[in-house]
N, CA and C of each residue as an Amber inpcrd file, in Angstrom:
protein
   198
  -6.2920000  49.0380000  57.3340000  -5.2460000  48.9460000  56.3340000
  -3.9490000  49.5030000  56.9210000  -2.8250000  48.9080000  56.5640000
  -1.5180000  49.3290000  57.0770000  -1.0300000  50.5300000  56.2490000
  -0.5380000  51.5940000  56.9240000  -0.0490000  52.7570000  56.1700000
   1.1800000  52.4070000  55.3320000   1.3740000  53.1420000  54.2480000
   2.4630000  52.8880000  53.3030000   3.8510000  52.9770000  53.9380000
   4.1420000  53.9790000  54.7870000   5.4920000  54.0060000  55.3800000
   5.8240000  52.7550000  56.1870000   4.8290000  52.1710000  56.8190000
   5.0580000  50.9470000  57.5880000   5.3460000  49.7810000  56.6520000
   4.6810000  49.7520000  55.5170000   4.9070000  48.6870000  54.5340000
   6.3340000  48.7290000  53.9970000   6.9210000  49.9030000  53.9610000
   8.2830000  50.0470000  53.4760000   9.2850000  49.8530000  54.6090000
   8.9820000  50.3690000  55.7850000   9.9290000  50.3680000  56.9000000
  10.1410000  48.9730000  57.4840000   9.1100000  48.1810000  57.5800000
   9.2460000  46.8560000  58.2080000  10.1540000  45.9340000  57.3860000
   9.9640000  45.7770000  56.0820000  10.9110000  44.9380000  55.3300000
  12.3310000  45.5100000  55.3230000  12.4420000  46.8390000  55.2890000
  13.7730000  47.4490000  55.3160000  14.4680000  47.1560000  56.6390000
  13.7370000  47.2040000  57.7270000  14.3220000  46.9200000  59.0390000
  14.7060000  45.4500000  59.1510000  13.9490000  44.5810000  58.5330000
  14.2740000  43.1570000  58.5830000  15.4720000  42.8150000  57.7020000
  15.6470000  43.5290000  56.6000000  16.7510000  43.2590000  55.6830000
  18.0300000  44.0210000  56.0280000  17.9520000  45.0240000  56.8870000
  19.1180000  45.8520000  57.2070000  20.3000000  45.0510000  57.7550000
  20.0980000  44.0830000  58.6510000  21.2560000  43.3240000  59.1420000
  21.9280000  42.4740000  58.0640000  21.2100000  42.1600000  57.0140000
  21.7480000  41.3360000  55.9400000  22.4240000  42.1880000  54.8660000
  22.0420000  43.4520000  54.7800000  22.5040000  44.3040000  53.6830000
  24.0140000  44.5160000  53.7080000  24.5950000  44.7840000  54.8740000
  26.0250000  45.0720000  54.9480000  26.8650000  43.8580000  54.5600000
  26.6050000  42.6700000  55.0750000  27.3970000  41.5130000  54.6220000
  27.2500000  41.2290000  53.1310000  26.0540000  41.4410000  52.5990000
  25.8440000  41.2230000  51.1660000  26.6520000  42.2430000  50.3690000
  26.6540000  43.4900000  50.8210000  27.4290000  44.5250000  50.1500000
  28.9220000  44.2030000  50.2010000  29.3970000  43.7300000  51.3410000
  30.8050000  43.3360000  51.4530000  31.1170000  42.1440000  50.5550000
  30.2000000  41.2300000  50.4480000  30.4020000  40.0830000  49.5730000
  30.4980000  40.4810000  48.1160000  29.6240000  41.3870000  47.6950000
  29.6580000  41.8530000  46.3040000  30.9540000  42.6060000  46.0330000
  31.3710000  43.4430000  46.9890000  32.6310000  44.1690000  46.8150000
  33.8100000  43.2010000  46.7650000  33.7780000  42.1570000  47.5750000
  34.8390000  41.1540000  47.5600000  34.9100000  40.4280000  46.2280000
  33.7720000  40.0940000  45.6850000  33.7390000  39.4310000  44.3810000
  34.3200000  40.3510000  43.3160000  34.0030000  41.6450000  43.3930000
  34.5330000  42.6040000  42.4190000  36.0500000  42.7200000  42.5330000
  36.5610000  42.7460000  43.7630000  38.0100000  42.8660000  43.9650000
  38.7250000  41.6130000  43.4730000  38.1720000  40.4530000  43.7740000
  38.7730000  39.1940000  43.3070000  38.7290000  39.1280000  41.7860000
  37.6260000  39.5350000  41.2020000  37.5220000  39.5440000  39.7420000
  38.5310000  40.4800000  39.1050000  38.7380000  41.6390000  39.7160000
  39.7330000  42.5700000  39.1970000  41.1350000  41.9750000  39.3120000
  41.4110000  41.2840000  40.4050000  42.7140000  40.6330000  40.5730000
  42.9430000  39.5430000  39.5420000  41.9260000  38.7550000  39.2790000
  42.0480000  37.6940000  38.2740000  42.2570000  38.3000000  36.8890000
  41.5370000  39.3790000  36.5870000  41.7040000  40.0590000  35.3000000
  43.1200000  40.5990000  35.1460000  43.6320000  41.2280000  36.2040000
  44.9850000  41.7920000  36.1490000  46.0270000  40.6900000  35.9920000
  45.8680000  39.5870000  36.7180000  46.8130000  38.4770000  36.6050000
  46.7660000  37.8750000  35.2070000  45.5910000  37.7230000  34.6490000
  45.4670000  37.1930000  33.2940000  46.1110000  38.0940000  32.2630000
  45.9660000  39.3910000  32.4420000  46.5950000  40.3430000  31.5230000
  48.1090000  40.2480000  31.5940000  48.6420000  40.1600000  32.8180000
  50.0930000  40.0640000  32.9900000  50.6200000  38.7710000  32.3770000
  49.9350000  37.6750000  32.6080000  50.3600000  36.3940000  32.0430000
  50.3130000  36.4480000  30.5190000  49.2580000  37.0150000  29.9790000
  49.1260000  37.1160000  28.5250000  50.2520000  37.9490000  27.9140000
  50.5560000  39.0790000  28.5250000  51.6230000  39.9290000  27.9990000
  52.9860000  39.2540000  28.1450000  53.1850000  38.5090000  29.2310000
  54.4550000  37.8030000  29.4290000  54.6290000  36.7130000  28.3820000
  53.5730000  35.9550000  28.1320000  53.6480000  34.8950000  27.1200000
  53.9310000  35.4900000  25.7450000  53.2770000  36.5790000  25.4110000
  53.5190000  37.2220000  24.1150000  54.9470000  37.7430000  24.0210000
  55.4880000  38.2370000  25.1300000  56.8550000  38.7620000  25.1120000
  57.8650000  37.6360000  24.9070000  57.6370000  36.4790000  25.5090000
  58.5790000  35.3680000  25.3820000  58.4280000  34.6140000  24.0660000
  57.2190000  34.5230000  23.5460000  57.0150000  33.7850000  22.2970000
  57.2880000  34.6430000  21.0840000  57.2140000  35.9410000  21.2330000
  57.4520000  36.8370000  20.1070000  56.2010000  37.0320000  19.2930000
  56.1840000  38.1210000  18.5700000  55.0340000  38.4390000  17.7320000
  55.4640000  38.3140000  16.2680000  54.8270000  37.4400000  15.4800000
  55.2330000  37.2510000  14.0860000  55.1530000  38.5260000  13.2440000
  54.3780000  39.4910000  13.6440000  54.2430000  40.7180000  12.8670000
  55.5030000  41.5800000  12.9480000  56.3840000  41.3310000  13.9180000
  57.5820000  42.1390000  14.1010000  58.8450000  41.4360000  13.5900000
  58.7310000  40.4870000  12.6810000  59.9100000  39.7980000  12.1450000
  60.6810000  40.7050000  11.2100000  61.9640000  40.4930000  11.1430000
  62.7970000  41.2810000  10.2220000  62.6840000  40.7020000   8.8200000
  63.2190000  41.3900000   7.8370000  63.1300000  40.9460000   6.4630000
  63.9590000  39.6710000   6.2390000  65.0560000  39.4610000   6.9890000
  65.8620000  38.2420000   6.8590000  65.0660000  37.0270000   7.2940000
  64.3050000  37.1740000   8.3800000  63.4910000  36.0640000   8.8380000
  62.3810000  35.7770000   7.8500000  61.8140000  36.7980000   7.2500000
  60.7490000  36.6040000   6.2790000  61.2530000  35.8920000   5.0280000
  62.4470000  36.2090000   4.5830000  62.9740000  35.5960000   3.3580000
  63.3530000  34.1390000   3.5950000  63.7120000  33.7840000   4.8230000
  64.0730000  32.3830000   5.1000000  62.8570000  31.4760000   5.1250000
  61.6790000  32.0440000   5.3370000  60.4700000  31.2320000   5.3830000
  60.0030000  30.8160000   4.0060000  60.3360000  31.5490000   2.9580000
  59.8040000  31.2190000   1.6380000  60.7480000  30.3840000   0.8090000
């Protein structure tokens, strides 16, 4: 029977060369996702700033609507 440390060490040694690129890939996906989130937030806030928010209308604008 094969000892337990060997059962753990052999697959770990075989996967070790793959682990670093996979870790870099996951980190890259996280960074790209954060960039997309930040860009979406900026675009959303810019659109809201240019279109205006109906909740901040003055009383003159409210009276003209009715």
